[in-house]
N, C-alpha and C positions, 0 to 999 in steps of 0.2 A: 573225483569220485564219480563212478558211473551210477546213474539212477535207473532202476528198472521201470519198464513201461507202466506196470501196475501202480508203482509208487508215484510216478508222474501223474497218472490219471487221478489218483486221490489228491495229490498236491494241488493240481490246477483247480479242482472243485473247491478245496478249502481256501486256497489263496485268492481265487476270484471272489468268493463270498466275503472273505475277510476284508479285502481291499475295497469292495463295493460298500459294505456296511460301515466302513470307517467314516463315510459321509454322514451316516446317521449318528455315529458316535460323536462327531463334532457338533452336529445339529442338536444333540441331546443337551448340550450346555445351555441352549437358549431357555430351557425350562427353569434354570436356576439363576439366570441373569436378570436383574431387576432394572439395570440401567444399560444404555447403549455402550458398546465397546468403543474406545477412542480410536481415532485414525492411527495413532501411533502403534497401538497394539495390533490393529489390522495389518499395518505395514510389516510389523515384525513377523506375524504369522505367514504372510505371503512370501517374505524373503527367506524365512526358515524352510518353507516348502520348496522354494527354488533351489536352495542348497542341497536338500535331500535328493531332489530329482537330478541335479547336476552330477552328483557323485554316482548315482545309480546308472545314469546313461553313459558317462565317460569311463567309469571304472568297472561297471557291471556289463552293460549291453555291448558297447563298442569292442572291447577285447574279445568277447565271445563271438561276435560277428566276424572279426578278423580271423579267429581261430578256425571257424567252420567254412568260411568262404573267401577270405582274402580281401584285398583292398577294393577291387572292382565291385563286388557285391555290397560292400560297406558303402561305397560312394553312391551307387544306384539306390540302395535302400534308404539311406539318410535323406537324399533329395526327394525320393518318393514320399517319405513321411512329411517332409517340409511342404511339398506340393499339395498333398491332401489337406493338411492343416490350413494352408493358404486358401484353398477353395472353400473349406468350411467357414473360414473367417469372412470371406467375401460374400457368402450366401446365407450366413446365419447372423442375425442381429447380435451385436456385441453389447454386453452390459458391464459397465464399470461398477463392480459390486460395492466398492467402498467410497467412490467419489460421486455417486449419483445423488444429485440434490434437487431433482425436478419433481419428486413426489408423484411418480407414475401411478395411476389408479389401477388396481388389480383387475377390474372388469375389462379394461381396455387392452392392457399390454402384458400383464403378468403371466398369462398362459403362454404367450409367445416367448417370454423370457425363460420360463421353466423348460419349454421345449428346446430352446437354445442351449441351456446348461446341460440338459440330458444328452444332446447330440455331441457336445464338447467332451463328454465322458467316453465316447466311443473309442478314440485312439488310446486312452488309458487302459481300457479293458483289453484291447488288442495287444498292448505292450505286455500285460501280465500273461496272456495266453501263449503268445509266441515264445516268451521266455521259458515257460515250462516245457516247451518242445525240445529244448536242449537235452542231449543224452548224458551230459556230464555236468557236475557241479550243482550248486544251489541257486542258479541264476533266477529261476522262477520265484523262489522264496524272497530273494533280495528285492526284486522288482515289485512284487506284491506288497512287500513291506514299505517300499519307497512310495508307491502310489497310495497306499493307505495313509501314510504320513501326510501326503499332499491333500488327500480327500477330506481329512478331518477339519482343517481350518476352512476349506472350501464349503463344507456342509454348514459350518457355523455362519459363514458370511451369507450364504444363500438364505438360511433361516432368518438372519437379521434383516435381509432385504424384504422378505415376505412379511415380517412383522411391521415393517415400515409401511406396508400396503394395507395395514389394518387387519391382517390375518391373525387368528389366535395362535398362541404359542404351540399348542398341540398340533394344529393343522400345519403350521410352518415346519415343525419337526418331521411330521409324516411326509409332507411333500418333498422336503430337502432329502430325506432318506431315499425316497423313490427315484429321485434324479440319478442316484448312483447305481440303481438296480440294473440299468442297461449294461453296466460293466461286466456283470456275470455272463450275460448272453454273448457279448462281443469277445470276452476272454475265452469262453469255450469254443467259439467259432474260430478264433485265431489259433488256438491250440490244436484242434482237430485238423484244420487245414494244413498247418505246417507239419503235423505229425505224420499225416498220410503222404505228404510230398516233402521228403526230407530236404530236397534241394532248396526249398523255400525258407528253411530255418535262418540262414545268415541274412537273407533279405528281410525276413520278419523282424529279427533282432535289430537290424539297421533301421528299418522303418520305425520301430518303436523309439530308438534313440533319436532319430530325426524329429519325430513328433514331440518328444519330451523337450528337446533343445529349443524347438520353436516356441512351445508354451512358456519355457523358462525366460527366454530373452524377449519375446514379443508381449507376453502377458504379465507374468509374475513380477519380474524385476521392474518394468516401468510403473506398474501399479503400486509397488512398494515404495516408490520414490516420489509419489505424487503430492505429499503433504509436508515436504521439508524434513522428512525423517531419513534422509539418505544414509547418515552415519550409523544409526542404530539398526537400520535395515541391512546394511553391509555386514555388521557384526552378526546379525541373525543368520544371514546367508552363509557365512563362514562356519558358524556353529552347526547349522544343519548339515553342511557338507562334511565336517569333521565327524559328526555323529554317524552319518551313513558310512563313511570310510571305516570307522571303528567296527560297525556292524559287519561290513564286508570282510574285514580282517578276522573277526571272530568266526564267521562262517568258513 
């Protein structure tokens, strides 16, 4: 189905806001939680997110990239995405959201951690934006939904981390929500850049796929296996993947 430019313009605004605010939706749960979430449930959430993103990248983004540009643009775009994420990882301090046991003080390091989380959201916003630049199909909606599913548990984990730094629940909720706001800006940037230069669309889609695959294998899967919950995390990964496949099939 061909999507008119006006519809895509409206869609990217709605999709980018929805996926970004999903971080806040996840963080909102912190207001109703009176006890810390167990490592087991954190692992399940991370693995479920990984399954969602795996289906979105391999069934949504990669086929679209092949359709518009062929294998060469796919190959270049995927490795470009992986390369950018590698550089970010090397230059941005990494925080293990669920296995951190050192009790970092907010005044010393939390601002740096918040900045790191915000920067890590940049590729996710780009993924949404370039997906809406496709002239056919509902790829943008699918990727926005997938990123939204991933952002919700991430927002909850960020809020939990902030609370562990003696931050009030409301402040933790607001800060966690704001870390996802940058996705709106980067989503619109990716969309307009690839819309005006149509030759960039397959590279943009491939870049998004490469970035998501890097996050899945380098971050989400290892962190979901860190407390001896490999089996239940594996089940959660498969459930997330199958749910996203069902969504793609319905669309």
